[in-house]
C-alpha positions, -999 to +999 in steps of 0.1 A: +000+001+000+015+034-010+015+065+012-015+080-004-036+049+003-024+048+038-034+084+043-069+077+029-073+046+051-061+066+082-087+093+074-115+066+070-106+049+102-102+082+121-126+107+108-125+143+123-149+146+152-164+182+151-196+174+168-218+145+177-208+127+146-176+126+126-170+146+095-156+130+062-140+156+041-122+153+008-093+174-004-107+176-040-139+194-054-149+161-072-140+127-059-153+091-066-153+062-042-163+027-050-169+002-022-171-033-034-177-064-008-151-089-009-143-120+013-120-101+038-140-068+041-144-039+014-122-032-015-122+006-017-114+024-048-106+061-046-104+082-077-094+120-074-065+144-080-054+125-111-049+091-095-066+059-086-059+041-055-071+006-041-070-007-006-090-032+014-105-024+049-133-032+071-167-022+061-170+015+073-206+018+083-204+044+110-229+072+111-211+103+098-215+136+079-200+150+048-188+185+041-198+180+004-227+168-015-229+131-020-242+112-049-244+074-042-255+049-067-257+012-063-238-004-092-247-039-083-263-060-054-277-047-021-267-017+000-284-008+035-285+030+038-292+047+070-303+084+068-307+099+101-329+076+121-343+056+091-330+026+073-336+017+035-326-012+014-313-002-020-309-023-050-290-021-084-298+012-101-310+031-071-294+059-052-295+092-034-280+127-035-275+139+001-273+175+012-244+183+034-245+175+070-271+149+067-261+121+091-259+087+072-240+055+069-236+028+041-236-009+048-224-026+016-234-063+024-232-080-009-227-056-038-209-025-052-216+011-042-205+042-061-201+074-042-195+108-059-187+137-037-188+173-050-183+206-034-206+235-034-179+256-053-178+228-080-214+227-084-217+265-087-190+266-113-203+239-135-240+253-134-230+290-141-253+303-168-277+275-166-312+285-161-324+262-132-361+256-134-375+232-108-399+215-134-373+209-161-342+206-138-353+190-105-318+178-095-301+211-102-329+229-085-327+206-054-289+212-051-292+250-056-319+252-029-297+234-005-269+258-012-293+287-004-297+274+031-271+298+049-270+276+081-259+245+059-279+222+080-311+218+059-322+181+063-331+171+028-322+146+003-330+135-032-338+098-039-338+083-074-346+049-088-350+035-125-382+041-143-382+007-159-365-025-147-336-027-174-300-020-172-292+018-177-261+014-200-260+051-208-256+061-171-230+036-164-210+046-194-210+084-183-198+071-148-170+050-163-159+080-184-160+103-154-139+078-134-113+077-164-111+115-164-108+118-126-077+094-128-059+111-156-035+142-157-040+148-192-046+183-206-084+191-207-093+165-179-110+191-156-131+204-184-142+168-193-150+161-157-173+191-156-191+181-187-195+146-177-209+156-143-235+178-162-243+149-186-248+127-154-272+150-139-290+155-173-296+116-173-309+116-138-334+143-149-345+122-178-380+109-167-378+080-191-347+069-172-352+079-135-378+089-110-365+115-086-382+125-054-370+152-029-374+143+008-376+168+036-368+151+068-384+179+087-417+177+070-448+167+088-455+130+097-483+126+071-463+142+043-433+121+050-453+089+051-471+097+017-435+103+003-423+070+015-455+052+003-454+066-032-417+060-035-423+024-024-449+019-050-427+035-077-396+015-068-415-017-072-431-006-106-466-008-090-463-046-084-473-043-046-502-052-023-515-034+006-500-062+028-467-058+012-467-021+020-480-027+056-452-052+062-424-030+048-434+003+059-446-007+093-480+012+092-515+000+089-524-002+053-558+013+058-542+044+075-517+047+046-546+043+022-565+072+037-533+094+036-527+088+001-563+095-009-563+126+010-529+137-006-536+129-043-572+116-045-562+080-054-562+048-033-531+027-032-546+002-056-553+029-080-519+046-077-502+013-081-521+004-113-514+038-128-476+032-122-478-003-136-497+010-167-472+038-171-442+015-170-458-010-195-465+021-219-429+031-216-415-004-222-437-008-252-429+026-267-392+028-261-377-008-263-379-037-286-386-062-257-411-088-267-446-087-249-436-119-230-403-102-217-424-071-207-448-094-189-420-110-170-401-077-162-434-062-147-442-095-129-476-101-144-487-136-137-492-144-174-491-128-208-528-133-211-533-113-180-511-085-191-529-084-224-563-080-207-549-055-181-535-033-208-565-035-232-589-026-203-570+005-195-560+017-228-587+003-251-562-012-274-538-042-273-501-040-263-491-047-299-513-019-314-500+006-289-465-003-297-472+001-334-488+036-328-464+050-301-429+033-307-401+060-308 
């Protein structure tokens, strides 16, 4: 292990304690960490300052805070994420963008987690001249709003998950390219890093690729539960039952059903149906997957059931819909 790796390992094992929780701070405006579970712990890959460093250590799952924004993305497998006092299980393709000073931890049990830290200064530099509108740029808008919190302690984060259950090769390609540019000292690398970061956020804001949802930890209990409920339904592509929800969210299903109906005028069943139908429309119109493959991806019990489900909602067969709407 070289001296740089030793320094990183020491910082990981002994983070600066400035308050109740330790702070993790980078010495670069943009840094990438990859945590991969291996037999003897975690293989850490750190990419920043024109170099790439590997070392193996114990799984650092201590609650901590960051002085930078943090984009985390599950490249493969399962990660247990704790944000403040809540725990979440994340799967391949899911992730978060955390505001600074949010207390959190990552437990990579069997998978690969990518973490991209970026400073306030870096974000302001790359977005200079971009007209940030909440409707068209929800990710940019979220980060900008966090930056306007003069106290720096706004407890908010952005969660994102894939719109459809297929691998997102475009997003992974940009991440791979960004890793290469962070590791090189070639001329123009800093410009390419900024461009790739912008491209990454642009893909996150593509509604055909990702669902994004801003969470305010300090929101009222009912609002927070509605956010968790809708997020749960969306993450499961609408394939949920009220008993599933009651089991995983640990609240009475009838109570949650009343909250959702009050918030958006739909029951859990209706909301789930709309999400499932929307995902079916998207797979039919944007992919060349067969009807059988779409049936399996969305967990319909049979191709015949999917056909009747879709025809009842749209008035036409899945094949006819594809013929009329395929990109």
